[in-house]
Every structure is written in C-alpha cells, then in structure tokens.
C-alpha positions in Angstrom: -2.3 -3.0 11.1 -1.4 -2.6 7.5 1.4 -5.2 7.3 -1.2 -7.9 7.9 -2.9 -7.0 4.7 0.1 -8.1 2.7 -0.4 -11.6 4.1 -3.9 -11.6 2.8 -3.0 -10.9 -0.8 -3.8 -14.1 -2.6 -4.8 -12.4 -5.9 -3.6 -13.9 -9.2 -1.2 -12.0 -11.5 -2.7 -11.3 -14.9 -0.3 -11.3 -17.8 -0.5 -8.9 -20.8 -0.5 -10.8 -24.0 0.2 -9.0 -27.3 0.4 -10.0 -30.9 3.7 -8.9 -32.3 2.5 -8.8 -35.9 -0.5 -6.6 -35.2 -0.7 -3.3 -36.9 -1.1 -0.4 -34.4 -3.5 2.5 -35.0 -2.6 6.0 -33.8 -3.2 6.4 -30.1 -5.9 8.8 -28.7 -5.6 11.0 -25.6 -8.6 9.6 -23.8 -9.5 6.2 -22.4 -12.4 4.0 -23.3 -12.6 2.5 -19.8 -13.8 3.9 -16.5 -10.3 4.8 -15.2 -11.3 6.8 -12.1 -11.5 4.8 -8.9 -9.6 3.0 -6.2 -6.1 1.7 -7.1 -3.1 -0.2 -5.8 0.3 -0.9 -7.2 2.2 -3.7 -5.4 5.9 -4.6 -5.7 6.4 -8.2 -6.8 7.7 -10.4 -4.0 11.0 -12.2 -4.4 10.2 -15.7 -6.0 12.6 -17.5 -3.6 12.4 -15.6 -0.3 8.8 -14.3 -0.9 10.0 -11.0 0.7 8.3 -7.9 -0.7 10.2 -5.0 -2.3 12.2 -2.6 -0.2 11.7 0.0 1.0 8.3 0.7 -0.6 5.9 -2.3 -0.8 2.9 -0.6 -2.4 1.1 2.6 -3.4 -2.7 2.8 -2.7 -5.4 5.4 -3.2 -7.6 7.3 -5.6 -6.9 8.2 -9.2 -9.0 10.2 -11.6 -8.7 10.9 -15.3 -10.1 13.7 -17.4 -9.3 13.8 -21.2 -6.2 11.6 -20.5 -4.8 13.7 -17.7 -4.5 11.8 -14.4 -4.6 13.3 -10.9 -5.1 11.7 -7.5 -3.9 11.0 -4.0 -1.9 8.0 -3.0 -0.2 6.7 0.1 2.9 4.5 0.2 3.8 1.7 2.6 7.5 1.3 3.8 7.8 -2.3 5.2 11.5 -2.1 6.2 11.2 -0.1 9.4 7.7 0.6 10.6 9.0 2.7 13.5 11.0 5.0 11.2 9.7 4.6 7.6 11.1 6.6 4.7 7.5 7.8 4.3 4.7 7.7 6.8 1.6 5.7 5.7 -0.5 8.6 6.9 1.1 11.1 4.4 -0.8 12.0 1.3 1.1 12.0 -2.0 -0.2 14.1 -4.9 -0.2 12.3 -8.2 0.0 13.7 -11.8 0.3 11.8 -15.0 -1.4 10.6 -18.1 -3.3 7.6 -19.6 -3.6 7.2 -23.4 -5.3 4.6 -25.4 -3.6 2.7 -28.2 -5.8 0.4 -30.4 -4.4 -2.5 -32.4 -5.9 -5.5 -34.1 -5.2 -7.4 -30.9 -7.2 -5.1 -28.7 -7.1 -1.8 -26.8 -4.3 -1.0 -24.3 -4.2 2.0 -21.9 -0.7 3.3 -21.4 -0.4 4.7 -17.9 2.3 7.0 -16.6 2.2 8.5 -13.0 4.6 10.9 -11.3 4.5 10.9 -7.5 6.8 13.2 -5.4 7.9 11.2 -2.3 10.3 12.1 0.6 12.5 14.3 -1.5 12.4 12.0 -4.5 10.1 11.3 -7.4 8.4 8.0 -8.1 7.5 7.1 -11.7 4.9 4.3 -12.1 4.2 2.9 -15.6 2.0 0.1 -17.0 0.0 -0.9 -20.0 -3.6 -1.6 -18.9 -6.2 -3.6 -20.7 -9.9 -2.6 -20.8 -10.6 -4.8 -17.8 -9.0 -2.8 -15.0 -10.1 -5.0 -12.2 -7.3 -7.5 -12.6 -3.6 -7.3 -11.6 -1.4 -6.2 -14.5 2.4 -6.1 -14.8 4.3 -2.8 -14.7 7.3 -1.1 -13.1 8.1 1.8 -10.7 11.2 3.7 -10.0 12.0 6.2 -7.2 14.7 8.6 -8.1 16.4 10.4 -5.2 15.1 11.0 -1.6 14.8 8.7 1.4 12.7 6.1 -0.5 15.0 5.7 -3.6 14.5 2.5 -5.5 15.8 1.2 -8.8 13.4 0.1 -11.6 11.2 -2.4 -9.7 8.7 -4.9 -11.2 5.2 -4.5 -9.8 1.5 -5.3 -10.4 -1.3 -2.7 -10.5 -5.1 -2.9 -10.5 -8.2 -0.9 -10.0 -10.5 -2.3 -7.3 -14.2 -2.5 -7.6 -16.3 -1.0 -4.8 -16.7 -3.2 -1.7 -20.5 -3.0 -1.6 -22.9 -5.8 -0.9 -23.6 -8.7 1.4 -20.7 -11.0 2.2 -20.8 -14.3 4.1 -18.2 -16.8 5.2 -17.0 -19.0 8.1 -14.2 -17.7 10.4 -12.1 -19.5 13.0 -9.5 -18.7 15.6 -6.2 -19.9 14.2 -3.6 -21.9 16.1 -0.8 -19.5 17.0 1.7 -19.1 14.1 -0.2 -21.4 11.7 -3.1 -21.3 9.3 -4.8 -24.2 11.2 -8.2 -23.4 12.7 -8.7 -24.1 16.4 -11.4 -26.8 16.8 -14.8 -25.7 17.9 -14.3 -22.0 16.9 -16.2 -22.1 13.6 -18.3 -18.8 13.4 -20.6 -17.7 10.6 -19.9 -14.1 9.6 -22.2 -11.8 7.6 -20.9 -8.4 6.5 -23.2 -5.9 4.9 -20.9 -3.2 3.4 -21.5 0.0 1.5 -18.5 1.8 0.0 -18.6 5.3 -1.4 -17.4 5.7 -5.0 -16.2 9.2 -4.1 -12.8 9.4 -2.3 -12.1 11.7 0.6 -9.3 14.3 0.7 -6.8 11.5 1.6 -7.6 9.3 -1.4 -9.6 6.8 0.7 -13.1 5.7 0.1 -15.5 6.0 3.0 -17.1 2.7 4.2 -20.1 1.9 6.4 -21.3 -1.5 7.4 -22.5 -4.1 9.9 -20.8 -7.4 10.8 -22.8 -10.1 12.5 -21.1 -13.2 14.0 -23.0 -16.4 15.1 -21.7 -19.7 16.2 -18.7 -20.2 18.6 -18.6 -16.4 18.7 -21.8 -14.4 18.9 -21.2 -10.7 18.4 -21.9 -7.7 16.2 -20.1 -4.7 14.9 -21.6 -1.5 13.3 -19.4 1.2 11.9 -19.8 4.5 9.9 -16.2 5.7 9.6 -14.5 2.8 7.8 -12.2 3.2 4.9 -11.2 1.4 1.7 -7.9 2.1 0.0 -6.2 -0.3 -2.4 -7.0 -3.8 -1.4 -7.5 -2.8 2.2 -10.8 -2.7 4.1 -10.8 -1.2 7.6 -13.8 -0.7 9.9 -12.0 2.4 11.4 -9.6 4.9 10.0 -5.8 4.7 10.4 -6.0 7.7 12.7 -8.9 9.0 14.8 -11.3 7.6 17.3 -11.6 3.8 17.7 -14.8 1.8 17.5 -15.4 0.4 21.0 -17.4 -2.5 19.7 -14.6 -4.2 17.8 -12.6 -4.2 14.6 -12.5 -5.7 11.1 -9.5 -5.5 8.8 -9.4 -7.3 5.4 -7.9 -7.5 2.0 -10.1 -8.0 -1.1 -9.5 -9.1 -4.6 -9.7 -6.6 -7.5 -13.3 -7.5 -8.3 -14.3 -7.1 -4.6 -16.1 -10.5 -4.7 -13.9 -11.9 -2.0 -12.5 -10.5 1.3 -10.0 -12.3 3.5 -10.0 -10.7 6.9 -9.7 -10.6 10.7 -12.7 -9.9 13.0 -12.4 -9.1 16.7 -15.2 -8.2 19.2 -13.9 -6.2 22.2 -16.9 -7.2 24.4 -17.4 -10.9 23.4 -15.6 -14.0 22.4 -12.7 -13.3 24.8 -11.5 -10.7 22.3 -10.0 -13.4 20.1 -9.1 -12.8 16.5 -11.3 -14.7 14.0 -9.9 -15.3 10.5 -11.6 -16.3 7.3 -12.8 -15.4 3.8 -16.0 -13.7 2.9 -17.7 -14.1 -0.5 -20.2 -11.6 -1.9 -23.6 -13.0 -2.4 
C-alpha cells in the first residue's frame, strides 16, 4: 500500500531564508516550539526523472524532545525492492538526537540532529527548522554502512498536525493509468477523523473515524484501529486484522487541512477504487 502514498505527495517545499549579516545570539539547549509529534523526512526526487532517492525514500514516525534531547521511533521505506527491502517497513527504528535553538535578528532556528541505527548502519538526519514546524524544510541525511548505505542526500522534513476534524470532497473512479475521472462516478465523501496525539509503541498515531459516500457510490466505513505516521493515513494497520467493510488510504499535507486518498467499499460500488481530495471544514 505504502508506495501509493508517494504519488499523493503534492506538498510544497518551503525554503529557509537567512540574513547573512545578522548577528547571532548564543544558542540555548531547548526549543521554543512544540517539537514533539508526528514527523516525516522525504528524500528529494530527481528533478529530471522524478524518481525518489534510493534505497530509502523516507523516514516516518514519532519524535519527542525534552530539554533539547530527542528520542522517538521511526520507520523507513525502501522503494527499490519491495519484496526484499534493505529494511522492512514494519521494523521500528529507535532514534536519539538533539534539537537546539539559535536566535538571531532574522528569527529563531531549531538545529535538529538525529541518529538512527538501521540495518547494520547508522543514519544521520540534520536540518535547521523554523518555528513553524508544519511545513517542509530542506535538510540532508546520510546512511553510513549496512544494507541501506547512502551518501549525503538532500531531503525535506516536516512535522504533521493531527488529522482530526470533518473532511469533505468529491471522489471519482479514475480511467486506468490516468488521472482522468470516469464519467458518472462522482461521489461525495465525508470523513470524520480523530487522531490521537500520543503515539503507540511503533511510533504511529492511533486513528478512528467514519467515512460516508453518497452519489454514484453509496457506502460507509467505520474504523477504530487506523493509524497515522508521517503523511500517511490508513484506516487499518500495516499488519493485523483487516476491516471487512472497506479501506481508506491517504496522504495529507503538513497542516492536515487536505488529504488526497483512495476509498474502497468491499460490499458496494463493485469494489472500485475512488480517488479524490478531502478538505477539512
């Protein structure tokens, strides 16, 4: 399921602007922003081929900070060989690191440094974050040694706001292999979602909700064991019992105001996949 989330990422890249002549004050060891929450670091795609980084496409999960010390649990996605990845998407990765605040006349920047043991190697993730964490910011990662080794790689990183609220939009079945909607399949979707702000032991955030479809497709889906990690929203966990009613998978923007996703009812609408964008009301 997860490779489809990458196709749903339409989020803008926010650039960090700094004034070179600004005087810098001594950094502190704590942050002035709410650092703890749901995070994703995504390797920048090639500007010509649009292919994502290899082998690791992204890191996703929960990070917490206490007095500048960072801990958390992430998962990594290897897009090169889904049948034999350098790291399984279901494997938890323990994170340690630090975030310190440097204040200058041009503003406050939080310098982030994370260390993530991964498949016999060590990933180092670094970025300078502004006070607004719900936006993609440039940074780099490097994986030294092990099966997932990578050189210094440009990436973008963001904290994601909770996916809580009422979302509405119009979904359609898409013509195979295109983004063109099939005529006569317009369906109004209402999703009422509640995301926990406390992660589980796997660095994922529990999600409950109901999804109602009316129009060309009339169906409903209720779930209590959904998860959110990074930009991903799933109505059922990656492993475990499936929901017999249907399935929803989506990718949200960092402010959680927009979700692009796929909805499928197993008992109605010929089990067709409906695609569209939901907006929080």
